[in-house]
N, C-alpha and C positions, 0 to 999 in steps of 0.2 A: 507493501498498497503507499505510495507518494505520502512523504510530509506536507503538509499545504503552507502555504506563505503566511504569516497574517501581514499583517503593516504596523504593527507593534510589536516589537519581544515584551521576556519578561520585566525586564528592568524597568518600558516604557509603561507597562500597568501598575509597576509599587510607584513613582515615581506617582503616577496621575494618583492613587490611593492616598498615597500624603498627603499631594497637596489637596484633594474633599474633607480631608481629616484639619485640614486648616483651615481653609474656607470653613466647615464646619462648627470652627474652635471658633473663630475669627468673631461667627452669628450668634455667638450663646454671649460670646461678651459683650457683644451690643446691644443682648437685651436681657428683660429684667425690668420690673419697679410701675406703674402704670397713677395713673390719675387718675382717681374720680370726684364725683361731687362731695364724699363721706369726708377723704384725703387731707382733698384740695390738692396744691398743685405739689411736685413733687421736683425739687431743688437738686437732685440726683443723677435730673436727665443731660445735664452739662455740663459733666463729669468728665475728664480726660482718658479713663478707660472706653465711655464712649466716643469721644469725639474724636480724638487723638489714636486710640490701641488701636481698636478693634478696626475700625477701614485700612490701619497699614496692616493689618492681618489680612485680613481681606485679601487685599490685594496683590499681597506677595504668594497665595494662596494660587488668585485666579497667572499671574508670572508664571509660577509652578505648572499650572493644568500644561500654558503656553510650553516649558521647556520643560515637561514632560512630552508633547506631542510632536514636537521637532525634533527631541536629540538622535541621532538613532542609531538603527537595533545594531548589535553583533552582530557577528553573521559565519 
């Protein structure tokens, strides 16, 4: 039986899984807290974690997705 050629190798899938995990971690960092009529305004919505760290983590995850797609497979 012939071995089929895939566009991605094992390393590409590993990098893709790592980047997906980083993106999920970034979205977890940006989530949380809510404002209701009972509790009033929550000032934690403007903290450094949500405005600076989480977007950088998410964008680095998307950068790794691009890297995992463009990475050459070992032949």
